[in-house]
C-alpha positions as CSV (number, residue, x, y, z in Angstrom):
1,M,14.5,18.6,-10.5
2,M,10.7,18.5,-9.6
3,T,9.6,15.3,-8.2
4,S,6.0,14.0,-8.7
5,P,3.7,13.4,-6.0
6,A,3.0,9.9,-7.3
7,L,6.8,9.0,-7.2
8,C,6.9,10.4,-3.6
9,T,3.9,8.5,-2.4
10,L,5.3,5.3,-4.0
11,V,8.4,5.7,-1.9
12,C,6.4,6.6,1.3
13,F,4.1,3.6,0.6
14,A,7.2,1.3,0.4
15,A,8.4,3.0,3.7
16,L,5.1,2.5,5.4
17,T,5.3,-1.2,4.5
18,I,8.7,-1.7,6.0
19,F,7.7,0.3,9.1
20,L,4.7,-2.0,9.7
21,A,6.8,-5.2,9.3
22,F,9.5,-3.7,11.9
23,A,6.7,-2.8,14.2
24,Y,5.2,-6.2,14.6
25,A,8.4,-8.2,13.9
26,N,10.4,-6.2,16.8
27,Y,7.6,-7.3,19.4
28,R,8.4,-10.9,18.5
29,V,12.1,-10.4,18.4
30,I,12.0,-9.0,21.9
31,L,10.0,-12.1,23.1
32,V,12.6,-14.3,21.7
33,L,15.5,-12.6,22.9
34,T,14.1,-12.5,26.4
35,G,13.1,-16.2,26.3
36,K,9.5,-15.6,26.5
37,A,8.8,-17.3,23.2
38,A,10.5,-19.7,20.9
39,A,11.8,-18.5,17.6
40,N,9.6,-20.7,15.8
41,S,6.4,-19.7,17.7
42,W,5.0,-17.8,14.6
43,T,4.7,-20.0,11.6
44,R,2.8,-18.9,8.5
45,G,-0.8,-19.4,8.7
46,A,-0.8,-20.1,12.5
47,Q,-3.2,-18.3,14.8
48,T,-1.7,-15.4,16.6
49,W,-4.2,-15.2,19.5
50,S,-1.3,-14.9,21.9
51,D,-0.3,-11.6,20.4
52,P,-1.8,-8.4,21.6
53,A,-4.5,-7.0,19.3
54,I,-2.4,-4.1,18.1
55,V,0.4,-6.5,17.2
56,T,-2.0,-8.6,15.1
57,R,-3.4,-5.6,13.6
58,L,0.0,-4.3,12.6
59,Q,0.7,-7.7,10.9
60,H,-2.5,-7.6,9.0
61,A,-1.9,-3.9,7.9
62,H,1.6,-4.9,6.8
63,L,0.2,-7.8,4.8
64,N,-2.5,-5.5,3.1
65,C,0.4,-3.2,2.2
66,V,2.4,-6.0,0.7
67,E,-0.6,-7.1,-1.4
68,N,-1.2,-3.4,-2.6
69,L,2.2,-2.1,-3.1
70,P,3.1,-4.0,-6.3
71,V,-0.2,-3.0,-8.0
72,Y,0.4,0.7,-7.0
73,A,4.0,0.5,-8.1
74,A,3.0,-0.8,-11.4
75,L,0.6,2.0,-11.9
76,V,3.1,4.6,-10.9
77,L,5.9,3.2,-13.0
78,A,3.6,2.8,-16.2
79,A,2.5,6.4,-15.7
80,Y,6.1,7.4,-15.4
81,A,7.3,5.4,-18.3
82,T,4.7,7.1,-20.5
83,D,5.3,10.6,-19.2
84,Q,1.7,10.6,-17.6
85,L,2.5,11.1,-14.0
86,A,0.4,14.2,-13.8
87,I,-2.8,12.3,-14.5
88,I,-2.4,10.2,-11.1
89,D,-0.6,12.8,-8.9
90,G,-3.9,14.0,-7.2
91,L,-5.0,10.5,-6.5
92,A,-1.7,9.3,-5.4
93,C,-1.7,11.6,-2.3
94,V,-5.3,10.6,-1.5
95,F,-4.4,6.9,-1.9
96,L,-1.5,7.2,0.5
97,G,-3.5,9.0,3.0
98,L,-6.1,6.1,3.0
99,R,-3.4,3.5,3.1
100,V,-1.9,5.3,6.3
101,G,-5.4,5.7,7.9
102,Q,-6.2,2.1,7.2
103,A,-2.9,0.9,8.6
104,V,-2.6,2.9,11.8
105,G,-5.9,4.3,12.4
106,G,-7.6,0.8,12.0
107,H,-7.1,-0.2,15.6
108,A,-8.6,3.0,16.9
109,Y,-11.9,3.0,15.0
110,K,-12.1,-0.9,14.5
111,H,-13.7,-2.3,11.4
112,I,-15.4,0.9,10.0
113,N,-12.2,2.8,9.4
114,R,-10.5,-0.3,8.0
115,V,-13.2,-1.1,5.6
116,A,-13.6,2.4,4.4
117,G,-9.8,2.8,4.1
118,I,-9.7,-0.4,2.0
119,A,-12.8,0.4,-0.1
120,L,-11.6,3.9,-0.9
121,G,-8.1,2.8,-1.5
122,H,-9.3,0.2,-4.0
123,L,-11.6,2.9,-5.8
124,G,-8.6,5.1,-6.0
125,L,-6.6,2.4,-7.6
126,A,-9.3,1.5,-10.1
127,Q,-9.4,5.3,-10.9
128,M,-5.7,5.3,-11.5
129,V,-5.8,2.2,-13.5
130,H,-8.4,4.0,-15.7
131,H,-6.4,7.0,-16.1
132,V,-3.2,5.1,-17.1
133,L,-5.1,2.8,-19.5
134,V,-6.8,5.9,-21.2
135,A,-3.3,7.4,-21.5
136,L,-1.6,4.3,-22.8
137,A,-4.6,3.9,-25.3
138,G,-4.2,7.4,-26.6
139,G,-0.6,7.0,-27.1
140,I,-1.1,3.7,-29.0
141,F,-3.8,5.2,-31.1
142,L,-1.4,8.2,-31.8
143,A,1.5,5.9,-32.8
144,L,-0.8,4.1,-35.1
145,G,-1.9,7.3,-36.7
146,V,-5.6,6.8,-35.6
147,P,-7.3,10.1,-35.0
148,N,-9.0,10.7,-31.7
């Protein structure tokens, strides 16, 4: 059975999201287990100035993935349900590459890489939305008997 690149990138994107969570959470777990920090030292919305910059970057990259994963999953699953995966396969690989670059490369290149990764990733998502909507509209018109 041939697997679509869009489905593969969806699984990889989910794995990246989980990896980023483990990466910054394990740093905190080690601090708690060694008695260097209390377990409740990191409440939601609290400043994390005491964390090293890379740990804060990993957390922000994880949160960005959490925000984008449901949107991407909805697009891929809509394309899958309508048998239109081929229309987003090419963009899917580019999108995943940009997400990985934004997540792990963001610390090395500071804000320029992060902004470029986020902007291009959102453009890729917008293009995928367009392709899926056009395919869905075509299917609706076809079902209604409306000529193209």
